[in-house]
C-alpha angles and dihedrals in degrees: 000000000000103000110215089344091286112171104241122226090239092053094050091048093049094047093043091052092048092051093047095045096047103031105020094236115141112229106177124178089265088070094052095107093048092046093049092047093052092045092051091052091052097043091052088055090059096041105260125134098181122066091206092054091045092052091046087057094045091056096043119101092259093044093052089055099044112017112026093080091049091052091051089049090052096054102039124096118234110183115161145129140185117286093003109181089011097197088072091065092049090050090049095057100029100044116003101049094043089051092050090049094047091051091067103278111172125220090264111117118291105234121216125178123203094195099186100030099159109186094352105267094122099049092044089051089051091047092053091052094045091045089059092047092050091055088063094042110041092185091062113099123174143187126198124206113198121189142171139170093234116080093195095062091042089059090054090047091053091050089050092201117143138172128236094264092053094053097046093106094054111102112250092243091058093044091057094044104040108024127077119205121229116255086235098067093186089070091063092216131144134187128211111251115267096240089057092046089053091061092065131071115199121207139165109244128170106216089207092061116111090232122034090202090231109137102192126060119244131232093206132020125192114201104159127169092358104099090064089071094054134077116250095257091048090050091055094047090051093050090050090053090049088053091056090047094053128085114243107284092016122151135240124200119199132177123282091246092054135080142181092215112138094017122123095226133134097249136105124201112246097171133358107300091354118107135182127211108244105179147012118247 
């Protein structure tokens, strides 16, 4: 029995191993309290008082169909904001895109993938920058794929509605140009302009899956502040898969606390935390 609903060591180990194996998210013993707290919040929402009974349901046939994704949403971390690590966006438009164009890029759409987009701040930041660039180069067309493991944040990303605190890092020029204020000004809400929203396709993708299910190769992939949650071997496998997903000479952006040092992957560093694919494999 589960005395006083205490989360047993065996249960935390089993669940942690499942999460890491299937989703790549490290859940060491040091995160036990956080994990239990998030699980309790979710299980109360669906009417359970026992963690053991809740987990039995999650891993039942019915639970796997209807609740497993919700549990994963409940325990994942989704920290993001507009123009996070702003130098990356300057590098994208000032160096990376011009290099792709000069290498013989045709007018077919430039394809960018925000692979851990959370609630949409990163892909919308990219879209604003590329939108400006396209105004100066009318032949430049682009498509953005934005994905995340968490369905809850993807729904928010699709709605593209943010409050004043969430948009504080967007330059004023972009706020005026790309954000629409709510008719009820007291709410303090804005929505990303429709033409910008139409440039982005949102999808749920598990980066640990053998196949991303993305048919076309990308010219640029953003995967920032994700590797830190994975074990070293998982990091390398993911980077290899990104290499297969990139066009020859394509670019990969990672977070400033991350590195590909020591990995046997087909990338060379061109700038801090910016890598270019150098070979097929």
